[in-house]
N, C-alpha and C positions, 0 to 999 in steps of 0.2 A: 490382724490375720497373719500368722507366721508362715513364711515361705522358705524356711531353712531347708537346705538339702540334707536328707537323712544319711546316717552312717550305718554301716553293717557292723555286727559284733566283731571286735578285734581291730577296728581301725576304719578310717574314712574310705569311701568308695574311690576307686581309681580306675584309670584306663578307659576302655570303651563304655563300661557301665556308668562311670562317673560322667563322662561326656554326654551319654544318653539322658541321664537324669537332669543334668544341667540344661540341656537343650529342651527337654519336655517342660521344665519349669518356665523357661523363657518363652517357649512357644505358647504355652497356656496364658501367660501374662500378656503377651503380644496380642493374642486373639481377643482377650477381654478389652484391652485398650483400643484395638482396631474397631470392635463393635461400638465402643463408646464414641469414637470419632465419627462413625456412621450415624450415631444418634445425634451428635452435635450438628452434623451436616443436614440431617432432616429437620432439626429445630431451626437451624439457620435458614433453610429453604422456606419454611413456613413463615418465619418472621420477614424474610425478604419479599416474598410475593404479597404479603399483606400491606406493604407500603404503597402509597399513591404513586410515588415516583422513585422506584427502586433503582439504584445504580451502584457501581463499584469504584467511582472516582475516589482517589485518596487525597483530593484537594478540596478546600472550601470553595464554594462557588456562589456567585450572585446572579439571580435571574435577571436577564436583560429583556427578553421577549418570550412571551408564551404563545405558541402557535395556536392554541385552542381559542384565543381571543381575536384571531385574524378574521377578515371578512370571509375567507375560505378556510375554516378551521382545520388544523392538522394536530397530531399528537406529538409534535416536535417542539423543542424549546432551545433558545440560545442563552447560554450562561457565560459569565466572565469568571475565569479561574483566578482566585486570589492567591498571590504568591506566598509561599511559606516564609517564615522568618529567615533572614539571611540572604534572600534572593531579591536582587534589585533589578527593576525593569527600566529600560530606556524607552520612553514614550515616543522618541523619534524613530525608533526601529519599527519596521512593518509588523503588524499583529499576525499571529498564527491562529487559524481556525481548524480544529480537529473535528471531523464529521465521523461519528461512529457508525459501524455497519448494523443494519437491522436485518439480521440473517437468522432469526430465531432466538437469539440471546438478547439480554438487556443491554443498556448503554454503560459506558465507562471504561472499556478495555484499553482505550488510548491513553488513559491516565490513571491506571489502577495501581501504579507503583511509582516511586520516585524516579527510577531510571525508565522513563517512558517517553513517548513523543512529546507530551505536554511538559514533562520534567526537563528534558534537554533543551527544549525551545525557551523555557523560562530562564534556564541557566545561561543561555546565550543572550539574555536581556530582552527577549521579545514578549510583549503582552500576549496572553493566550485566551482563546475562547473555545467553547465546546458546544457542539450541536448534538443533543441527545433526544430521547423519545420516551414516551410512556408505554405501558404494556398493551393498552387497548387503543386501536385506531379510532379516529373520529368518523361518524357517519358520512358516507360519500367521499372519503379520503382516497385520492389516487396518487400515482407516481408524479403526474404532472402538477397536481396541486402542491405536493411536497416540494417540488422544484421551485415553484413560485414563492413558497414560504421561505425556502433557504436563500433565495435571491434577496428577500427582504432582510433576512438575518445578515447577509454580507453587506448590504447597504447600510445597515445600522452600525456594524463594526467600522466601516469606512467613515461614517459621520462622527464616531467617537474618537477617531484618530486623525484629525485634519492635518496634524503636523508630521505624521508618519511619512517617511520618504519611500513610498512604495505601497502598492495595493496589497491586501492581505494574502499571505501564503495559506493555501487551503490544503489540508491533508485528508484524503479519502481512503479509509481502510476497507479492504475486502469489498462487500457489496456497496459501500458508500463511494467507492472509487468510480464505478460507472455512473452513479447518480451525480457526482461532482462533474464528471466529464460531460454529461448531458447538459447540465446547467451552464457550464462554461462555454459550451458551443452555442447556447441560446443567448447568453448574456456575457460575452467575452470582455466587455468593458469593466466588469466588476472585479476581475481576478488578477492577483499577482501569480507567482509560480504555483503550480499544482504538484503535490506529491501524492502519487497513486500507488498505494502499498498493497500488494497481494490481491489486486483487483482483476477479475476476468473481463476482458474487452473483446476478445476474438474467441467465441464460445465453441467453435468446432475444431479449433487448432489443437494439434498434438502429434505424437508419434506412436507407431504401433508398439505394443508391449508395455506401455505406460499410460498413466492418467485415464483410467477407464470411466471416470465419472461423466465424461462427455458423451458416452454411449447410453446413459441412463434414459434420456428422453425417448430415444428410438426403441429401446428394449421394452419400455412400458407402453408403447403405442402412442406416445405423444402426451399432450397436456390435458387430455380428457380426465385423467386421474386427479390432476390438480383441481379441476372444476368440481369433480365429485367430492373431494375432500373439503373444499370450501362450502359446498352445498350442505354436506353433513354437519358443518360447523355453523349453519344458519347464516351464511354470508361472511364468515370469518375463517381464515386459514390458520391452523395451530402451528406456531413456529417450532414446537417440539419435533414435528416431522422433519424440519430442516436440520435440526441438531442431530436427530437419529440418522439421517442420511450422511451427515458428516462423520459420525462415529462409525458407520458401517465401512468407511474407507480404511480403517485400521482396527480390525477386530481384536488383534492381540493386545493392543493398548486399551481398548474399550472393555474387553472382557477379563483382562488379566493384569497387564503391566501397571496401569494406573493405580489399581487397588493394592496390588502386591507391593508396589513401591512404598505405600503407606504402611502396610503390615510389616515389611522388613525393616523400616526405619521409623517405627512407631513413636520413638522417643523424641524425634527431631522434625518429623515431616508434617505433623498435624496442621500447624499454622499455615504453611504454604498451600497445602491441599485444600483446606477450608476456604482460604482466600480465593483460590481459583474456582472452586465449586460454587461459590456465591454467584459468580458471573455465569458459569456454565449452566446452572440450573434455573436461571432467571428467564424462563421462556416468555416470549411475547407473541401477540397475534397480529395478523395482517388482514386487511380487507380482501375479499375475493378479487376485486378489480386490480388491486396491487399485485398480488401473486400471479394472476393470469397474465398481466403485462410482462412481468419479469420472465416468466417461462416462455410465453409465446413470442415476445419480441426479442428476447436476449438468448436464453439458454437453448431453446429449440430453433427459434427463427434466425438467430445470429444477424439481426438487422441493424445493430448499432453502427459498426464500421461501414456497412453498406449504404448508410444514409437513408434507410427505408422507414425509420420511425418518424411518425408525423404527429404533431401536437394538435390540440383541438382548434387552434386558430389557423391551421394549415401550414405552419412552419415545419420544415424538415430538420431533424437533428443531424448536423454535419460536423464531425469532429475536426474537419479542416478549418472551421471557423474560429477555433480556439487560437488566441493570440498570445497567451501567456506561456512561458516555458513549462513543459510537462516532464516531470521526473518520475519514471516508472521503476519501482523497486519490486523485484521478484526473486524467486529462488528455485534452483534445481531440485531441492528437497521438498518442494510444495506440490503435493499430489492433488490439491484442490484447484489451485490456480498456477499451473506450470508456466514456465517462461513463454512458451508458444502462445498460450491464451492471454498472457499479459502484454505481448509485444507484436503479435501478427496483425493487429489492427493497422499498424504502420504500413505493412505490405498491402493491405486492402485499400488504403487511402492514397498511397503515393507510388509513382513509378520509380523514382530514384531520389537521391538527396537533393538534387537541383529542384525537384518539385516541392520538397519540404521547404526549401528556401523560398521558392516562388510564393508560397502561402505565408511566408514570414514566421514560420514555426521553428522553435527550438525544442528538441526532444532529447532528453538524457535518460539513459537506463543503466541500471546496475543489477547484476545477477549474483546472488549469494550462492555459494557452492552446496550448502547442505541444510540450512535452517528450514523447518517445517512451516506450514501455513500460518499457524497462530504465532509462531516465533517472530514473524516479520514485524508484527506490531505489538508483541507482548514481551519478547525476550529482552532482559536487561542488557545482555551483551550486545545485541543489535542496536538497542537504543543508545548505548554509550559509544558505539562506533559509527554505523551508517547514519542513524537519525541525528546524532550530535553533529556530524560533519555536514549534513544537509542544512541544519539550523544555522551553524556557524558560517556557512558559505552560500547562503541562499542568494546573496547579491551576485556572487560569481555566476551562479546558474541564471540569474535574471538578465545579466548583461551579455551572456554568451551570444556570439553571432548566430543567426539561424543555421540550422543543420541538425545532424544526428550525432550524438556523442555517447560514449560509455564512461560512467564514473568509476574510477578505480581508486583503491586506497592502499597506501604503503605506510607501514609503521614508522613513526619518527624515532630515530636513534641518534647516537653520538656522531655518526658519519653523515647524517642528513645535511645537505647543503642548505645554508640559511635557515637553520632550525628555529631561529628566533622569529621567523616570519610565519611559522606554523602555529595555528591557534590551539589545536587540541593535540591528541596523541597520534593522529594519523594525518598523512599528507593526501589531500584529495586532488585528483586530476580528472579532467574531462577530455577524453581522447576521441578524436574524430573517427566516425565509423560510416559504413555504407550499408545499404539494405542487404547486401550479400552476407554481412556478419550476422544478421538476424535469420536469414535463410539457412545459414550453416547450422543453426540449432535444430533443424529438422522441422517438418511440417507435413501438411496434407498433400497427397498427389491428386491429380484430376479425378481419379477413380474414387478417392475418399470424399472429395467435394460432391460428387454425384450421389454417393451414399447418404451423406448428411442432407442433401437437398431432397432426396426421396423420403427420408425420415421426417423432414419438415412437412412435406406434402401429406404424408400419412397422418401426421399429427393433426393437420388442419381438417382432414376428412373425418377422423375419429371424433374430434371435438365437435364438429358440426352435427354428426350423428347423435352424439350424447346430448347436446343441447336441444335437439329436436325431439328425440324419442324418450329420453330417460330423465333429463334434468327437471322437467315439470313435476314428475312423480316424486323425485327425491325432495324437492323443495316443499311440496305439499305435506310430506310426512315428517319433516324435521322441524321441531320446535326449538326455541332458544334454550329451554330447560334440558331437552335431550342433548343438544349440542354441548352445553356446559358439562353435563354428566360424562359425555364421551371424552372431553378434554381432560377432565379430572382422572379418568381411567387410563390415560395414556401411559404406557410402560415407563417412560422416562420420569413422569411425575410420581408414579406409584413407588418407584425405588427410593425416592426421598421420603414420601409419606410413611411407607411401611416401617422404616427404621427410626422414625422420629419418636419423641416422648409421648406422642398420642398412642403409641403401641404400649400397652401395660407391661409387656415383657421387658421393654427397654429400661424400665425403672430399676430392675434388678441389675442390669448391665451397668448403669451409672453407679450404683452402690458398690458393685464388685470392682469397678475401675478405680474408685477412690481407695479401696483397700490395696489394690495392686500397686498403685503409685506410692503408697507408704512403704511397701516392701519390695520394690522393683529390683530384680536380679537379672540383668541382661547377660546373655551368653557370651563367652569369650569369642573373639573374632576368629581364632584358629580352631574352633570346635569343628570336628569332621562332619557332624550332622548338619551344621549350618552350611558348610560347603555343599553337602548333598542337597540341601534345600535350594540353594542357588542353581545347582545343575538341573534340578527338576523344573525350576521356573524357566530356565532357558529352553528346556525341551518343550514346555507348554507353549512358549512364545513361538518356537520353531514350527510346531504343529499348526498353530493358528495362522501363522504367516504363510505356511505352505497351502493351507486351505484357501486363504485369501488369494494367493497367486493363481491357484487352479481355477477359482471362480472368476477372477478377472480375465484369465486367458479364455475361458469358456464364453464369457460375456462378449469379449471382443470378437471371437470367432463367429458367434451367432449374429452379431450386428453386421460384420463385414459380409457375411454370406447372404443374409436375408436382404439387406438393403443394397447389396452389390448385384443382386439379380437383375439382369437386363429386362426380364419380363415385368418385374415389379416396378422398375423405374419407368418403363414405357407406360404401364397401366396408370401411374399417378402423374404422368405428364413431364417426366424428366428424360431428356434425350440420352440414351445409353452410350452414344458415340460422341457426345459433346465434351469440350474441355472448358468447363465453367471458369469464369474470371470474375471475382468480386470487386476488382478495382474500378473506380469510376473515373471518367475522363474529366478534365478541367472544364468548367462551364464557360460558355462564350462570354458571359458577364465578367468572370474573373480574368479571362484572357485579355479582355479590353482594359480592365482596370490595371492589370499587370503591364500592358503595353504603355499605358499612360504614365505609370509610375517609373518605368525604365527611362522614358523620355525625360521626366523631371529630374531623375538622378544624374543622367548624362549632362543635362544642362547645368547642374550644380557642381560638376567636377572642379571647375576653376574658382569656386566660391569658398570663402572661409578665411581663417587666419592661422596663427601658430598652433592653436589647440587642434584644429582639424588636421593640420599637417603632421603633428606629432602622433595623433591617433592613427592616421593613415599609415605612418611609418611603423608603428607598433604592430598593427594588424598584418602588414606585409611581411615583416621579418618573423613575427611570431607564428604565422600560419605555416612556415616551413617545418615547424616541429610537429604539427598535427595534433596538438593538445594544448590545454590551458591548465595552469597549475595555480593552486590557491596562494602560493608564495608570490607569484607575480601580481595578483590582485592586492595582497597585503603590501607589497612594495609600492604599488600605485597609491595606496592609502597613505603610506609614510611620506611619499613625495609631496602629496597634497598637503599633509600637515606641516611639512617643513617649508613649503613655499606658499606665497600668497596667490592672488589671482581671483578672478570672478568665480563665484560659486555656481555650480550646476546642481540641479536636483538629480536624483538617481534616474528618474524618467527621462530627463533631458540628456543625461549622459548615455543612457541606453539607446535613445533615438539617434544620437550622434554616432555611436559605435556602429549601429546598423546601417546608417547611410554610408559611412566610409567603407564598411565591409562590402556592401552591394556595389559601390563604385569600383572597387578593386575587382570584384567578381565580373562586372560587366565589361570593363575595359582597363585592365591593369596598367598597360603602358601609358595610356593617356592620364590615368589617375596619378601615377607616380611622376610623370613629366610635369604635372601641374603644381607639384609641391613647392618648387622655388618661388612661384608667384604668390604663395600663401605666407611665405616667411617674411619676418621683419628685416629691415636693413641692418639693424643692430646685430653685429657679429656675436656679442656676448650673450644676447638672448638666444640666438641659434645654438651656440655652444652649450648653454645651460639646458635647453630643451633636448639636445642630443645626449647630453650626459644623463638626463632623467630617463630617456628611452633605453640607453645602455644599462642603467641600473635596474630597471624593471625586467629587461630581457635576461639579465644574468642572475636574477633572484633564485631561480630553481636549478640552473646548471650553467656551466661555462659555455660561452657563445663559440660555436665551432661549425665547420662544415658549411652547409647551404645557408644557415642563419648568419654566419660570419660574412659570407659573400653578399648576402642581401643587406646586412648592416653597412658594409662598405659602400654599397650603392646609395644607401640613404645618406651616409656621410658626405658623399659627393654632391648629392642634391641639396644638402644643408650647407654645403660650402665649408665643411670643417674637416679636421683630421679624425679618422675613425678611431684613433687611439686616445682621443681626449675623453676624460672621464669626470672631470670636476669643473665646477664653476660656482661662484658665489652670487650669481644673478638669478632671481626667481623667474622660472620659465613660464609656466602655464598651469592651468587647473586640470590635470589629467584625469581626475577621478571624482565623480560625484560623491556626496556623503554616503558612506556605506552603512548598511544595517548591521 
């Protein structure tokens, strides 16, 4: 099929007419190719959903445990990721377990490209496992049953790596984040560090003018609509509704930008688009009990951080029970899980940083400036920066003294001090923070808290009314066949089916696309009509964004005014004059345990040897800086490699660090005064230990100011000159084997 540009008598077309013809030829060809990509998308969708276990993992995997075969069957499975050629794993390093979110889409997003959470963890040498799921839930499956199954999965991974120096690092993306936190609070002994990426944990939190999704439950009258949707699905909730809810947050992208990007770059964008659409269109179902728990207990009830979720055995979910370091990764550009929803659970659980320490918890957070929700665990750039640094420095996070920190990243350059101690392309620091740093991000006022409390109560009343008066009728009229037909007619599914090869008209599109590819004539980049097309696209995006902004402003105004009504609040049992506080007091049992632990630590201040004295000194001097740098940890590793000494496991080293840290916190003067009693008589050993301390402290920057003053005090306690920097005597084992 010839696509030559015609010529007028007397010579070739020129000027505006030539540009117009060139553009029309290109636009026609792009339209045909775009429709063919839509056909491929539809065929890909049909092939994907026909599979028993559809996923988008780009790695080979070996099935380790099938949740369907457990005593309490679930549709989850544990697989081991087989490293690709050229990637070597260190079986002494802690394994990583990536738990994928079940939020309407299928599994695999945590590893659907080389630069992913799984990819960077394996590059760092860690064995990797993946927890995914099937499209259909098992009968009777609940959130609690899934938690018990995932506990068995973690136990299995631990048993497969008895030589690993540390419990598994578990990554929970999006909805999997709160599931991992629930399990870690119930079974804290199973977990190493937790990486919670883009996961909502404080569901009411936010600021006015942004993040309107938190108002949705109140605007719909609560969770009765969730129950109705599940009943119309014959006991199953169609995950396509969750995907549609997500898409509604950005109508310009959903209705225009995503497709226009393919149309405008039709020669290069097809593979990337189809790869993503394979996951985006892989909708899955949830049992009615599962989605009702999620909506009632979490998104409308906001009961997670409040400690009000109770398991069937009577145990309460208390996030303060988690003993592993918690790394929270969120973004200002995430309109689904904004920083407030990712971090304000900390304000609900603790009064201050001292209380965080009293529970022995280490919490690290990092806030990206712009990346969107999916980009947190999909973006290759984020994987190569943040996730790569998390994987490489997971032991730094694990051995941090209890407290609250923010992880920051600085690009490594020629001027970077001790750049040879930096593992990747970024220098990771964990800087001490207070709860005021989280409050400074903005949050709810007491008036807002009363509004959400009223919305929660309205939801409970509406759900009870629906269950009593309407639900029996809906259930009696809904058959499995009718439910399946309604799922198949969901608009998100129809858009794939309608443009697949099942549509006889699309056969002509395929044939035409083959001809276009043989005679493709793309328009010149400086064509004025192409520039006009781009301007029109920007105008369409602007109109759709303006419509979204107006709808969000209207939604917020309705919610604030309706649920801010003192009359409504009083009617549903919320005191309109109260100042609600969600923070819980420390239990008497924990206070008693804490008192006993303090007495034990004070009694041990004078115990130990050179290793304890050196770590005590490092913590004392290093704390003046208010941050921990990955270069200092790498310097510790090098000191350990260069000198002998008894070996500590990572867990033993972590315990030792925490003990010395708490001793300094409880009674700094007495703890420092005890150092000379812990030191050997051999002056050379003391000099060597002090030299190692100085080497570690100077790894990231020159020792000056208060750190220099503190180091001078340590030198006096060690009985050495503070300027001494070398010794050929092996001092101590300052660092456990690092992952």
